[in-house]
C-alpha positions in Angstrom: 0.0 0.0 0.0 1.3 3.4 -1.0 1.6 6.1 1.7 -0.5 9.3 1.0 1.5 12.2 -0.4 0.5 15.1 1.8 2.3 18.3 1.1 3.9 20.8 3.5 1.4 23.4 2.2 -1.5 21.2 3.2 -0.1 20.7 6.7 0.4 24.5 7.0 -3.1 25.1 5.9 -4.6 22.7 8.4 -2.5 24.3 11.1 -3.7 27.7 10.2 -7.4 26.5 10.3 -6.8 25.2 13.8 -4.7 28.2 15.0 -7.2 30.8 13.7 -10.4 29.0 14.6 -11.9 28.6 11.1 -11.6 28.5 7.4 -12.3 32.1 6.7 -9.9 33.3 9.4 -7.2 31.0 8.1 -7.7 32.1 4.6 -7.2 35.7 5.6 -4.0 34.9 7.5 -2.7 32.9 4.6 -3.8 35.5 2.0 -5.9 32.9 0.2 -9.6 32.4 -0.6 -11.8 30.6 1.9 -12.7 28.1 -0.8 -9.0 27.4 -1.5 -8.4 26.6 2.2 -11.5 24.5 2.4 -10.5 22.5 -0.7 -7.0 22.0 0.6 -8.3 20.5 3.9 -10.9 18.4 2.1 -8.3 17.0 -0.3 -6.0 16.2 2.6 -8.8 14.3 4.4 -9.5 12.3 1.2 -5.8 11.5 0.9 -5.4 10.4 4.5 -8.8 8.7 4.7 -9.6 10.2 8.1 -11.6 13.2 9.3 -9.3 16.0 10.4 -11.6 18.4 12.0 -14.8 18.0 14.1 -17.4 20.7 13.6 
């Protein structure tokens, strides 16, 4: 079985969501759109096969 290829940018994005308390706040801190942040975290969840955030 191949290990998922999660990028450093994906880990940074997830950390920003946790640190800033949400996707919109993380997007502002990262100078990215909210949809970009949401997509990055969703893709990471799909790659790892586990939920990363509990809402």
